[in-house]
PyMOL commands that place a pseudoatom at each C-alpha (Angstrom):
pseudoatom trace, name=CA, resn=MET, resi=1, chain=A, elem=C, hetatm=0, pos=[-63.460, -41.460, -102.572]
pseudoatom trace, name=CA, resn=GLU, resi=2, chain=A, elem=C, hetatm=0, pos=[-62.963, -45.110, -103.470]
pseudoatom trace, name=CA, resn=LEU, resi=3, chain=A, elem=C, hetatm=0, pos=[-63.471, -47.987, -101.026]
pseudoatom trace, name=CA, resn=LYS, resi=4, chain=A, elem=C, hetatm=0, pos=[-59.788, -48.939, -101.291]
pseudoatom trace, name=CA, resn=GLU, resi=5, chain=A, elem=C, hetatm=0, pos=[-58.769, -45.404, -100.277]
pseudoatom trace, name=CA, resn=ILE, resi=6, chain=A, elem=C, hetatm=0, pos=[-61.109, -45.536, -97.276]
pseudoatom trace, name=CA, resn=GLN, resi=7, chain=A, elem=C, hetatm=0, pos=[-59.678, -48.896, -96.200]
pseudoatom trace, name=CA, resn=ASN, resi=8, chain=A, elem=C, hetatm=0, pos=[-56.114, -47.566, -96.479]
pseudoatom trace, name=CA, resn=LEU, resi=9, chain=A, elem=C, hetatm=0, pos=[-57.091, -44.498, -94.461]
pseudoatom trace, name=CA, resn=ILE, resi=10, chain=A, elem=C, hetatm=0, pos=[-58.558, -46.707, -91.715]
pseudoatom trace, name=CA, resn=LYS, resi=11, chain=A, elem=C, hetatm=0, pos=[-55.360, -48.771, -91.553]
pseudoatom trace, name=CA, resn=PHE, resi=12, chain=A, elem=C, hetatm=0, pos=[-53.231, -45.611, -91.433]
pseudoatom trace, name=CA, resn=VAL, resi=13, chain=A, elem=C, hetatm=0, pos=[-55.289, -44.120, -88.581]
pseudoatom trace, name=CA, resn=ALA, resi=14, chain=A, elem=C, hetatm=0, pos=[-55.159, -47.397, -86.629]
pseudoatom trace, name=CA, resn=LYS, resi=15, chain=A, elem=C, hetatm=0, pos=[-51.346, -47.532, -86.933]
pseudoatom trace, name=CA, resn=SER, resi=16, chain=A, elem=C, hetatm=0, pos=[-50.887, -43.844, -86.092]
pseudoatom trace, name=CA, resn=GLY, resi=17, chain=A, elem=C, hetatm=0, pos=[-52.459, -44.151, -82.653]
pseudoatom trace, name=CA, resn=ALA, resi=18, chain=A, elem=C, hetatm=0, pos=[-54.901, -41.279, -83.212]
pseudoatom trace, name=CA, resn=SER, resi=19, chain=A, elem=C, hetatm=0, pos=[-58.166, -41.750, -81.350]
pseudoatom trace, name=CA, resn=GLU, resi=20, chain=A, elem=C, hetatm=0, pos=[-60.371, -39.952, -83.901]
pseudoatom trace, name=CA, resn=VAL, resi=21, chain=A, elem=C, hetatm=0, pos=[-60.000, -38.501, -87.394]
pseudoatom trace, name=CA, resn=LYS, resi=22, chain=A, elem=C, hetatm=0, pos=[-62.672, -36.585, -89.302]
pseudoatom trace, name=CA, resn=LEU, resi=23, chain=A, elem=C, hetatm=0, pos=[-62.466, -36.048, -93.045]
pseudoatom trace, name=CA, resn=GLU, resi=24, chain=A, elem=C, hetatm=0, pos=[-64.970, -33.901, -94.947]
pseudoatom trace, name=CA, resn=MET, resi=25, chain=A, elem=C, hetatm=0, pos=[-64.985, -33.644, -98.711]
pseudoatom trace, name=CA, resn=ASP, resi=26, chain=A, elem=C, hetatm=0, pos=[-67.562, -32.359, -101.230]
pseudoatom trace, name=CA, resn=ASP, resi=27, chain=A, elem=C, hetatm=0, pos=[-69.892, -35.351, -101.113]
pseudoatom trace, name=CA, resn=VAL, resi=28, chain=A, elem=C, hetatm=0, pos=[-68.582, -37.478, -98.231]
pseudoatom trace, name=CA, resn=LYS, resi=29, chain=A, elem=C, hetatm=0, pos=[-68.040, -37.147, -94.493]
pseudoatom trace, name=CA, resn=ILE, resi=30, chain=A, elem=C, hetatm=0, pos=[-65.948, -39.821, -92.814]
pseudoatom trace, name=CA, resn=THR, resi=31, chain=A, elem=C, hetatm=0, pos=[-65.249, -40.196, -89.106]
pseudoatom trace, name=CA, resn=ILE, resi=32, chain=A, elem=C, hetatm=0, pos=[-62.779, -42.839, -87.996]
pseudoatom trace, name=CA, resn=ARG, resi=33, chain=A, elem=C, hetatm=0, pos=[-62.535, -43.659, -84.295]
pseudoatom trace, name=CA, resn=THR, resi=34, chain=A, elem=C, hetatm=0, pos=[-59.990, -46.006, -82.790]
pseudoatom trace, name=CA, resn=GLU, resi=35, chain=A, elem=C, hetatm=0, pos=[-61.504, -47.921, -79.900]
pseudoatom trace, name=CA, resn=SER, resi=36, chain=A, elem=C, hetatm=0, pos=[-59.905, -49.966, -77.156]
pseudoatom trace, name=CA, resn=LYS, resi=37, chain=A, elem=C, hetatm=0, pos=[-57.544, -52.830, -77.953]
pseudoatom trace, name=CA, resn=ASP, resi=38, chain=A, elem=C, hetatm=0, pos=[-58.892, -56.372, -78.031]
pseudoatom trace, name=CA, resn=ALA, resi=39, chain=A, elem=C, hetatm=0, pos=[-57.368, -59.421, -76.265]
pseudoatom trace, name=CA, resn=LYS, resi=40, chain=A, elem=C, hetatm=0, pos=[-54.712, -59.824, -78.986]
pseudoatom trace, name=CA, resn=GLY, resi=41, chain=A, elem=C, hetatm=0, pos=[-53.614, -56.201, -78.646]
pseudoatom trace, name=CA, resn=LYS, resi=42, chain=A, elem=C, hetatm=0, pos=[-55.070, -55.224, -81.991]
pseudoatom trace, name=CA, resn=ALA, resi=43, chain=A, elem=C, hetatm=0, pos=[-56.909, -51.886, -82.169]
pseudoatom trace, name=CA, resn=GLU, resi=44, chain=A, elem=C, hetatm=0, pos=[-60.562, -52.103, -83.070]
pseudoatom trace, name=CA, resn=THR, resi=45, chain=A, elem=C, hetatm=0, pos=[-61.464, -49.413, -85.587]
pseudoatom trace, name=CA, resn=THR, resi=46, chain=A, elem=C, hetatm=0, pos=[-64.894, -48.265, -86.649]
pseudoatom trace, name=CA, resn=TYR, resi=47, chain=A, elem=C, hetatm=0, pos=[-65.810, -45.866, -89.400]
pseudoatom trace, name=CA, resn=ILE, resi=48, chain=A, elem=C, hetatm=0, pos=[-68.920, -44.049, -90.475]
pseudoatom trace, name=CA, resn=GLN, resi=49, chain=A, elem=C, hetatm=0, pos=[-69.522, -42.757, -93.974]
pseudoatom trace, name=CA, resn=GLN, resi=50, chain=A, elem=C, hetatm=0, pos=[-72.444, -40.488, -94.692]
pseudoatom trace, name=CA, resn=LEU, resi=51, chain=A, elem=C, hetatm=0, pos=[-73.586, -37.883, -97.168]
pseudoatom trace, name=CA, resn=PRO, resi=52, chain=A, elem=C, hetatm=0, pos=[-73.975, -34.354, -95.874]
pseudoatom trace, name=CA, resn=ALA, resi=53, chain=A, elem=C, hetatm=0, pos=[-77.455, -33.231, -94.889]
pseudoatom trace, name=CA, resn=MET, resi=54, chain=A, elem=C, hetatm=0, pos=[-77.640, -30.555, -97.579]
pseudoatom trace, name=CA, resn=GLN, resi=55, chain=A, elem=C, hetatm=0, pos=[-76.114, -30.834, -100.995]
pseudoatom trace, name=CA, resn=VAL, resi=56, chain=A, elem=C, hetatm=0, pos=[-75.443, -27.712, -102.995]
pseudoatom trace, name=CA, resn=PRO, resi=57, chain=A, elem=C, hetatm=0, pos=[-77.104, -27.868, -106.415]
pseudoatom trace, name=CA, resn=GLN, resi=58, chain=A, elem=C, hetatm=0, pos=[-74.700, -27.404, -109.261]
pseudoatom trace, name=CA, resn=GLN, resi=59, chain=A, elem=C, hetatm=0, pos=[-75.159, -24.345, -111.438]
pseudoatom trace, name=CA, resn=SER, resi=60, chain=A, elem=C, hetatm=0, pos=[-76.385, -25.129, -114.925]
pseudoatom trace, name=CA, resn=ALA, resi=61, chain=A, elem=C, hetatm=0, pos=[-76.205, -23.128, -118.100]
pseudoatom trace, name=CA, resn=PRO, resi=62, chain=A, elem=C, hetatm=0, pos=[-78.913, -20.469, -118.516]
pseudoatom trace, name=CA, resn=GLN, resi=63, chain=A, elem=C, hetatm=0, pos=[-82.126, -21.894, -119.857]
pseudoatom trace, name=CA, resn=THR, resi=64, chain=A, elem=C, hetatm=0, pos=[-83.528, -20.933, -123.229]
pseudoatom trace, name=CA, resn=ALA, resi=65, chain=A, elem=C, hetatm=0, pos=[-86.694, -18.859, -123.508]
pseudoatom trace, name=CA, resn=ALA, resi=66, chain=A, elem=C, hetatm=0, pos=[-88.954, -21.791, -124.438]
pseudoatom trace, name=CA, resn=PRO, resi=67, chain=A, elem=C, hetatm=0, pos=[-88.668, -23.759, -121.142]
pseudoatom trace, name=CA, resn=VAL, resi=68, chain=A, elem=C, hetatm=0, pos=[-88.978, -20.565, -119.107]
pseudoatom trace, name=CA, resn=ALA, resi=69, chain=A, elem=C, hetatm=0, pos=[-92.206, -19.672, -120.926]
pseudoatom trace, name=CA, resn=THR, resi=70, chain=A, elem=C, hetatm=0, pos=[-93.777, -23.103, -120.233]
pseudoatom trace, name=CA, resn=GLN, resi=71, chain=A, elem=C, hetatm=0, pos=[-92.745, -23.236, -116.568]
pseudoatom trace, name=CA, resn=PRO, resi=72, chain=A, elem=C, hetatm=0, pos=[-95.553, -20.982, -115.215]
pseudoatom trace, name=CA, resn=ALA, resi=73, chain=A, elem=C, hetatm=0, pos=[-98.166, -23.047, -117.078]
pseudoatom trace, name=CA, resn=GLU, resi=74, chain=A, elem=C, hetatm=0, pos=[-96.847, -26.226, -115.449]
pseudoatom trace, name=CA, resn=GLU, resi=75, chain=A, elem=C, hetatm=0, pos=[-96.984, -24.630, -111.997]
pseudoatom trace, name=CA, resn=ALA, resi=76, chain=A, elem=C, hetatm=0, pos=[-100.512, -23.289, -112.520]
pseudoatom trace, name=CA, resn=ALA, resi=77, chain=A, elem=C, hetatm=0, pos=[-102.151, -26.736, -112.354]
pseudoatom trace, name=CA, resn=PRO, resi=78, chain=A, elem=C, hetatm=0, pos=[-100.855, -27.660, -108.860]
pseudoatom trace, name=CA, resn=LYS, resi=79, chain=A, elem=C, hetatm=0, pos=[-101.684, -24.176, -107.555]
pseudoatom trace, name=CA, resn=ALA, resi=80, chain=A, elem=C, hetatm=0, pos=[-105.238, -24.459, -108.911]
pseudoatom trace, name=CA, resn=ALA, resi=81, chain=A, elem=C, hetatm=0, pos=[-105.631, -27.848, -107.238]
pseudoatom trace, name=CA, resn=ALA, resi=82, chain=A, elem=C, hetatm=0, pos=[-104.298, -26.410, -103.973]
pseudoatom trace, name=CA, resn=ASP, resi=83, chain=A, elem=C, hetatm=0, pos=[-106.802, -23.534, -104.201]
pseudoatom trace, name=CA, resn=ASP, resi=84, chain=A, elem=C, hetatm=0, pos=[-109.634, -26.044, -104.711]
pseudoatom trace, name=CA, resn=ASP, resi=85, chain=A, elem=C, hetatm=0, pos=[-108.470, -28.069, -101.686]
pseudoatom trace, name=CA, resn=ALA, resi=86, chain=A, elem=C, hetatm=0, pos=[-108.265, -24.908, -99.548]
pseudoatom trace, name=CA, resn=LYS, resi=87, chain=A, elem=C, hetatm=0, pos=[-112.048, -24.827, -99.121]
pseudoatom trace, name=CA, resn=TYR, resi=88, chain=A, elem=C, hetatm=0, pos=[-111.980, -28.348, -97.642]
pseudoatom trace, name=CA, resn=ILE, resi=89, chain=A, elem=C, hetatm=0, pos=[-111.022, -29.387, -94.143]
pseudoatom trace, name=CA, resn=THR, resi=90, chain=A, elem=C, hetatm=0, pos=[-108.140, -31.842, -93.972]
pseudoatom trace, name=CA, resn=VAL, resi=91, chain=A, elem=C, hetatm=0, pos=[-108.324, -34.666, -91.449]
pseudoatom trace, name=CA, resn=LYS, resi=92, chain=A, elem=C, hetatm=0, pos=[-104.765, -35.525, -90.418]
pseudoatom trace, name=CA, resn=SER, resi=93, chain=A, elem=C, hetatm=0, pos=[-103.290, -38.536, -88.672]
pseudoatom trace, name=CA, resn=PRO, resi=94, chain=A, elem=C, hetatm=0, pos=[-102.780, -37.926, -84.951]
pseudoatom trace, name=CA, resn=ILE, resi=95, chain=A, elem=C, hetatm=0, pos=[-100.300, -40.833, -84.676]
pseudoatom trace, name=CA, resn=ILE, resi=96, chain=A, elem=C, hetatm=0, pos=[-97.823, -42.935, -86.627]
pseudoatom trace, name=CA, resn=GLY, resi=97, chain=A, elem=C, hetatm=0, pos=[-99.138, -46.336, -87.658]
pseudoatom trace, name=CA, resn=THR, resi=98, chain=A, elem=C, hetatm=0, pos=[-100.966, -48.311, -90.334]
pseudoatom trace, name=CA, resn=PHE, resi=99, chain=A, elem=C, hetatm=0, pos=[-104.102, -46.787, -91.863]
pseudoatom trace, name=CA, resn=TYR, resi=100, chain=A, elem=C, hetatm=0, pos=[-107.180, -49.018, -92.312]
pseudoatom trace, name=CA, resn=ARG, resi=101, chain=A, elem=C, hetatm=0, pos=[-110.479, -47.913, -93.853]
pseudoatom trace, name=CA, resn=LYS, resi=102, chain=A, elem=C, hetatm=0, pos=[-112.361, -50.978, -92.526]
pseudoatom trace, name=CA, resn=PRO, resi=103, chain=A, elem=C, hetatm=0, pos=[-112.904, -52.259, -88.975]
pseudoatom trace, name=CA, resn=SER, resi=104, chain=A, elem=C, hetatm=0, pos=[-111.932, -55.746, -90.208]
pseudoatom trace, name=CA, resn=PRO, resi=105, chain=A, elem=C, hetatm=0, pos=[-111.120, -57.305, -93.607]
pseudoatom trace, name=CA, resn=ASP, resi=106, chain=A, elem=C, hetatm=0, pos=[-114.613, -58.793, -94.062]
pseudoatom trace, name=CA, resn=LYS, resi=107, chain=A, elem=C, hetatm=0, pos=[-116.518, -55.584, -93.203]
pseudoatom trace, name=CA, resn=PRO, resi=108, chain=A, elem=C, hetatm=0, pos=[-117.261, -52.548, -95.393]
pseudoatom trace, name=CA, resn=ALA, resi=109, chain=A, elem=C, hetatm=0, pos=[-115.254, -49.324, -95.127]
pseudoatom trace, name=CA, resn=PHE, resi=110, chain=A, elem=C, hetatm=0, pos=[-116.255, -46.897, -92.365]
pseudoatom trace, name=CA, resn=LYS, resi=111, chain=A, elem=C, hetatm=0, pos=[-116.880, -44.099, -94.874]
pseudoatom trace, name=CA, resn=GLU, resi=112, chain=A, elem=C, hetatm=0, pos=[-116.652, -43.775, -98.668]
pseudoatom trace, name=CA, resn=VAL, resi=113, chain=A, elem=C, hetatm=0, pos=[-116.118, -40.743, -100.881]
pseudoatom trace, name=CA, resn=GLY, resi=114, chain=A, elem=C, hetatm=0, pos=[-119.439, -38.872, -101.066]
pseudoatom trace, name=CA, resn=ASP, resi=115, chain=A, elem=C, hetatm=0, pos=[-120.674, -40.077, -97.649]
pseudoatom trace, name=CA, resn=SER, resi=116, chain=A, elem=C, hetatm=0, pos=[-121.916, -37.519, -95.153]
pseudoatom trace, name=CA, resn=VAL, resi=117, chain=A, elem=C, hetatm=0, pos=[-120.169, -37.441, -91.804]
pseudoatom trace, name=CA, resn=ALA, resi=118, chain=A, elem=C, hetatm=0, pos=[-121.129, -35.910, -88.478]
pseudoatom trace, name=CA, resn=THR, resi=119, chain=A, elem=C, hetatm=0, pos=[-118.827, -34.795, -85.706]
pseudoatom trace, name=CA, resn=GLY, resi=120, chain=A, elem=C, hetatm=0, pos=[-117.686, -37.914, -83.849]
pseudoatom trace, name=CA, resn=ASP, resi=121, chain=A, elem=C, hetatm=0, pos=[-118.247, -40.387, -86.706]
pseudoatom trace, name=CA, resn=VAL, resi=122, chain=A, elem=C, hetatm=0, pos=[-115.424, -42.930, -87.107]
pseudoatom trace, name=CA, resn=LEU, resi=123, chain=A, elem=C, hetatm=0, pos=[-113.578, -42.361, -90.391]
pseudoatom trace, name=CA, resn=CYS, resi=124, chain=A, elem=C, hetatm=0, pos=[-110.871, -45.029, -90.111]
pseudoatom trace, name=CA, resn=VAL, resi=125, chain=A, elem=C, hetatm=0, pos=[-108.586, -46.838, -87.682]
pseudoatom trace, name=CA, resn=ILE, resi=126, chain=A, elem=C, hetatm=0, pos=[-104.841, -46.522, -87.305]
pseudoatom trace, name=CA, resn=GLU, resi=127, chain=A, elem=C, hetatm=0, pos=[-102.946, -49.462, -85.871]
pseudoatom trace, name=CA, resn=ALA, resi=128, chain=A, elem=C, hetatm=0, pos=[-100.044, -48.491, -83.667]
pseudoatom trace, name=CA, resn=MET, resi=129, chain=A, elem=C, hetatm=0, pos=[-98.193, -51.036, -81.537]
pseudoatom trace, name=CA, resn=LYS, resi=130, chain=A, elem=C, hetatm=0, pos=[-100.963, -53.640, -81.949]
pseudoatom trace, name=CA, resn=LEU, resi=131, chain=A, elem=C, hetatm=0, pos=[-103.622, -51.164, -80.796]
pseudoatom trace, name=CA, resn=PHE, resi=132, chain=A, elem=C, hetatm=0, pos=[-106.361, -50.025, -83.171]
pseudoatom trace, name=CA, resn=ASN, resi=133, chain=A, elem=C, hetatm=0, pos=[-107.137, -46.337, -82.655]
pseudoatom trace, name=CA, resn=GLU, resi=134, chain=A, elem=C, hetatm=0, pos=[-110.404, -45.029, -84.085]
pseudoatom trace, name=CA, resn=ILE, resi=135, chain=A, elem=C, hetatm=0, pos=[-110.023, -41.710, -85.882]
pseudoatom trace, name=CA, resn=GLU, resi=136, chain=A, elem=C, hetatm=0, pos=[-113.185, -39.649, -85.539]
pseudoatom trace, name=CA, resn=SER, resi=137, chain=A, elem=C, hetatm=0, pos=[-114.324, -36.710, -87.623]
pseudoatom trace, name=CA, resn=GLU, resi=138, chain=A, elem=C, hetatm=0, pos=[-113.974, -33.355, -85.898]
pseudoatom trace, name=CA, resn=VAL, resi=139, chain=A, elem=C, hetatm=0, pos=[-116.356, -31.678, -88.360]
pseudoatom trace, name=CA, resn=SER, resi=140, chain=A, elem=C, hetatm=0, pos=[-119.647, -32.398, -90.089]
pseudoatom trace, name=CA, resn=GLY, resi=141, chain=A, elem=C, hetatm=0, pos=[-119.723, -32.479, -93.868]
pseudoatom trace, name=CA, resn=LYS, resi=142, chain=A, elem=C, hetatm=0, pos=[-119.183, -34.681, -96.887]
pseudoatom trace, name=CA, resn=ILE, resi=143, chain=A, elem=C, hetatm=0, pos=[-116.070, -36.752, -97.678]
pseudoatom trace, name=CA, resn=VAL, resi=144, chain=A, elem=C, hetatm=0, pos=[-114.540, -35.412, -100.880]
pseudoatom trace, name=CA, resn=LYS, resi=145, chain=A, elem=C, hetatm=0, pos=[-111.357, -37.458, -101.078]
pseudoatom trace, name=CA, resn=VAL, resi=146, chain=A, elem=C, hetatm=0, pos=[-109.500, -40.274, -99.303]
pseudoatom trace, name=CA, resn=LEU, resi=147, chain=A, elem=C, hetatm=0, pos=[-105.796, -39.395, -99.493]
pseudoatom trace, name=CA, resn=VAL, resi=148, chain=A, elem=C, hetatm=0, pos=[-104.285, -42.683, -98.238]
pseudoatom trace, name=CA, resn=ASP, resi=149, chain=A, elem=C, hetatm=0, pos=[-104.568, -46.242, -99.537]
pseudoatom trace, name=CA, resn=ASP, resi=150, chain=A, elem=C, hetatm=0, pos=[-105.954, -48.930, -97.237]
pseudoatom trace, name=CA, resn=ALA, resi=151, chain=A, elem=C, hetatm=0, pos=[-103.316, -50.764, -95.157]
pseudoatom trace, name=CA, resn=SER, resi=152, chain=A, elem=C, hetatm=0, pos=[-100.682, -48.091, -95.842]
pseudoatom trace, name=CA, resn=PRO, resi=153, chain=A, elem=C, hetatm=0, pos=[-98.263, -46.716, -93.265]
pseudoatom trace, name=CA, resn=VAL, resi=154, chain=A, elem=C, hetatm=0, pos=[-98.973, -43.124, -92.205]
pseudoatom trace, name=CA, resn=GLU, resi=155, chain=A, elem=C, hetatm=0, pos=[-96.883, -40.514, -90.424]
pseudoatom trace, name=CA, resn=PHE, resi=156, chain=A, elem=C, hetatm=0, pos=[-97.900, -38.075, -87.716]
pseudoatom trace, name=CA, resn=ASP, resi=157, chain=A, elem=C, hetatm=0, pos=[-99.850, -35.126, -89.176]
pseudoatom trace, name=CA, resn=GLN, resi=158, chain=A, elem=C, hetatm=0, pos=[-100.177, -36.796, -92.601]
pseudoatom trace, name=CA, resn=PRO, resi=159, chain=A, elem=C, hetatm=0, pos=[-103.399, -35.793, -94.417]
pseudoatom trace, name=CA, resn=LEU, resi=160, chain=A, elem=C, hetatm=0, pos=[-105.925, -38.667, -94.537]
pseudoatom trace, name=CA, resn=PHE, resi=161, chain=A, elem=C, hetatm=0, pos=[-109.252, -37.216, -95.744]
pseudoatom trace, name=CA, resn=LEU, resi=162, chain=A, elem=C, hetatm=0, pos=[-110.636, -34.052, -97.299]
pseudoatom trace, name=CA, resn=ILE, resi=163, chain=A, elem=C, hetatm=0, pos=[-114.069, -33.054, -95.976]
pseudoatom trace, name=CA, resn=ASP, resi=164, chain=A, elem=C, hetatm=0, pos=[-116.343, -30.396, -97.449]
pseudoatom trace, name=CA, resn=PRO, resi=165, chain=A, elem=C, hetatm=0, pos=[-117.935, -28.708, -94.418]
pseudoatom trace, name=CA, resn=SER, resi=166, chain=A, elem=C, hetatm=0, pos=[-120.741, -27.012, -96.426]
for i in range(1, 166): cmd.bond("trace and resi %d" % i, "trace and resi %d" % (i + 1))
show_as sticks, trace
zoom trace
C-alpha cells in the first residue's frame, strides 16, 4: 500500500465519523482511530502501520539435487561445534546491562581464556542502571571461551563464558 493511499484512507475515515477502522492485508496491518475534536472542531486522527508478527515464507521451485546434497555437509559443522560446547558449562548473564571484562579501564581483565577459576571468582561485571554487578563463577574449572566483547550490551540469559569443569 502506498503512502498516498494511506493518507487518503485516513482522510476518508476522519470524514466518515467512524471511531476506528482496521485494515489487514498480506504485508501490512493498519489501524486508524479517530480521537476527540480539537478546539477548532477538527478531528484528530492517528494511525499505526506495522508488519505482522509472522510472515509466511513464499514457496520456491523445487531445488536441484546438487544443493540438497551439500546441505547436510553445511549443517554438520555447526552441529559438531555444538557437540564440542556441550561438555562445557555456560555462564549466562543474570541481568540486562553492559558487559565489562575489567574492573576499570586501566586494570587488567578479571579472567582470560585459559585461566583457572574457582567457585566464587569474579568473571566480569555487568553495569545496569549505573550499578556494577559482579558476576561470579558458579563452578570451578578453566575458561575455554569468552562469548561477548568488552563493553557490549548483553541480554538476560545471554551466554557470556564457556568453562571446562574438568
